[in-house]
C-alpha positions as CSV (number, residue, x, y, z in Angstrom):
1,M,-15.7,-61.3,5.2
2,S,-16.4,-63.2,2.1
3,F,-17.0,-60.0,0.1
4,I,-13.6,-58.5,1.1
5,S,-11.7,-61.6,0.1
6,Q,-13.5,-61.7,-3.2
7,A,-12.8,-58.1,-4.0
8,H,-9.1,-58.6,-3.1
9,A,-8.8,-61.6,-5.3
10,A,-10.5,-59.7,-8.2
11,A,-8.1,-56.8,-8.0
12,E,-5.0,-59.1,-8.1
13,G,-6.2,-60.9,-11.1
14,A,-6.8,-57.7,-13.2
15,P,-4.5,-57.6,-16.3
16,E,-2.1,-54.6,-16.3
17,Q,-2.0,-52.4,-19.4
18,G,1.2,-52.6,-21.4
19,G,3.8,-49.9,-21.9
20,F,2.7,-49.7,-25.6
21,S,-0.3,-47.6,-24.9
22,F,1.7,-45.1,-22.9
23,I,4.3,-44.8,-25.7
24,F,1.5,-44.3,-28.1
25,M,0.0,-41.5,-26.1
26,M,3.3,-39.8,-25.7
27,V,3.8,-39.9,-29.5
28,I,0.3,-38.4,-30.0
29,F,1.1,-35.5,-27.5
30,A,4.5,-34.9,-29.2
31,G,2.8,-34.6,-32.6
32,I,0.2,-32.2,-31.2
33,F,2.9,-30.1,-29.6
34,Y,5.0,-30.0,-32.9
35,F,2.0,-29.0,-35.1
36,M,0.2,-26.6,-32.7
37,I,3.1,-24.8,-31.0
38,Y,6.7,-25.4,-32.4
39,R,6.0,-25.2,-36.2
40,P,3.9,-22.0,-36.2
41,Q,6.4,-20.3,-33.9
42,A,9.4,-21.3,-36.2
43,R,7.5,-20.0,-39.2
44,R,7.0,-16.6,-37.5
45,T,10.6,-16.4,-36.5
46,K,11.7,-17.2,-40.1
47,E,9.4,-14.5,-41.5
48,H,10.7,-11.9,-38.9
49,K,14.4,-12.7,-39.8
50,S,13.6,-12.2,-43.5
51,L,11.9,-8.9,-42.7
52,M,15.0,-7.7,-40.8
53,G,17.2,-8.6,-43.8
54,S,15.0,-6.7,-46.3
55,M,14.8,-3.4,-44.5
56,G,16.6,-0.5,-46.1
57,K,17.1,3.2,-45.6
58,G,13.9,5.2,-46.4
59,D,11.5,2.3,-45.5
60,E,8.5,3.3,-43.5
61,V,8.2,0.9,-40.6
62,L,5.9,0.2,-37.6
63,T,7.5,-0.6,-34.2
64,S,6.3,-3.1,-31.6
65,G,5.6,0.0,-29.4
66,G,3.2,1.5,-32.0
67,L,5.5,4.2,-33.4
68,I,5.5,4.8,-37.1
69,G,8.5,6.3,-38.8
70,R,11.0,6.3,-41.7
71,I,14.4,4.6,-41.4
72,V,17.2,7.1,-41.5
73,K,20.3,4.9,-40.7
74,I,20.9,1.3,-40.2
75,S,23.9,0.2,-38.1
76,D,25.1,-3.3,-39.1
77,E,27.7,-3.8,-36.4
78,N,25.3,-3.6,-33.5
79,D,21.8,-4.2,-35.0
80,Y,20.4,-0.6,-34.3
81,V,18.4,1.5,-36.6
82,Q,17.6,5.3,-36.4
83,I,14.0,6.1,-37.2
84,E,12.8,9.5,-38.0
85,L,9.3,10.1,-36.5
86,N,9.0,13.6,-38.0
87,E,11.4,16.4,-39.1
88,N,12.5,17.1,-35.4
89,N,12.5,13.7,-33.8
90,V,14.9,10.8,-34.5
91,I,15.1,7.8,-32.3
92,S,17.5,4.8,-32.0
93,L,15.9,1.4,-31.9
94,K,17.0,-2.2,-31.9
95,K,16.1,-4.0,-35.2
96,D,14.2,-6.7,-33.4
97,F,11.5,-4.2,-32.3
98,I,10.4,-3.5,-35.7
99,S,7.2,-5.4,-36.4
100,A,6.3,-4.4,-40.0
101,V,7.5,-2.6,-43.0
102,L,4.7,-0.4,-44.3
103,P,3.8,0.5,-47.8
104,K,5.4,3.7,-49.3
105,G,3.3,6.8,-48.6
106,T,1.8,5.6,-45.3
107,L,3.3,8.5,-43.3
108,K,1.9,11.1,-45.7
109,S,-1.6,9.6,-45.5
110,I,-1.8,9.7,-41.7
């Protein structure tokens, strides 16, 4: 019985850690979250918005679905573009689904 009372007494006398270490760990995790997740995603979003603003008629583009074509018409009121895949096929696509503007002459080289 002596052992149990000694262990119980030792547990009660242990000092508690302060709230400062918890706050410090939360600040570290917030910094990691900001630099590893939020900041790169915000940069990609900014680059994509600048890409959407720089597109013009005649640009050759790559869609997120893997289609390559030339922009025939851009509709500003509803954010849709018409892309000509070849002479016979024209598709309508939302601007957000364009992933890259390709260099001129890409369609002829394929």
